C-alpha positions, 0 to 999 in steps of 0.5 A: 728841263731837257729838250730833244732834237725835235723840240719835245720837252720833258721834265722831272715833274711831268715824268713823276706824274705818270703817263700823259695823253699825247699833245699832238703828232710829235708828242711822245710818252714821258721819258722818251724821245719824239721824232719829227714826222715831217723829216723824211731823213734823220736830218743830221741826227746821230747814226742809228736814227736815235736822237740825243737830248739837247742841252749841256754835254758837261760831265756830271760832276760839273753839272752838279755844282751850279757855280762850276757849271756856269764857269764851264759854260762861260769857258765854252762860250769864250772858246766857241766865240774865239773859234767862230771869230777866227773863222770869220777872219779866215774868210778874208785871210788865208785859212779854212774859214767855213771849217773854223766857223762850223767847228766853233758852232760845234764847240758852242753846241756842247753847252747851248741849245741854240747852237745845237739847233743851228747845227741841226738846221745847217746839216739839213740845209747841207743835205738839201743842197747836196740833193739839189746839186745832184739833180740832173736838171740843175747840173745841166743848167749850171754847166750851161751857165758856166760855159756861157760865162767862159765864152763871155770872158773869152770875148772880153779878153779878145776885145781887149787884146784886139783894141790894146794888144799885148801891152797893158793900158797906158794909164797904168803908171808902172808900165 
């Protein structure tokens, strides 16, 4: 059975039974790909607006052999988890942590529907966050908060310098 990005399902039995009545607003004729009516944008779908089916992107000769396909999926799982783990480590260590985490999920999404859905969700959230960041009211609020934080920081540094001068505190042993 295969799924589409919007969650509509189709399988060989349903397609061979002929056309069926739509089950709801997101239902599509058998063999076609349904669109989500609640998405004003493509929501991170491929260019041109067409939707790809969810599921394995393995080559056909691998999909035809179940043991080979399971081995392929296991290898993709190991590589994806390794890249995600490296990305998590790079959040604390030097390196592009978030880039590696998303790259690991992209590797996992080549074989696993849950990872494909997670990437689609992340793209939609990033688009919403970018839209909010460009909102003039939000930008003005963020600028005001940054200025207030800098003023408070400058006041704290000034108070420290007024109290202790340019020397470090006397309780620090290496001074």
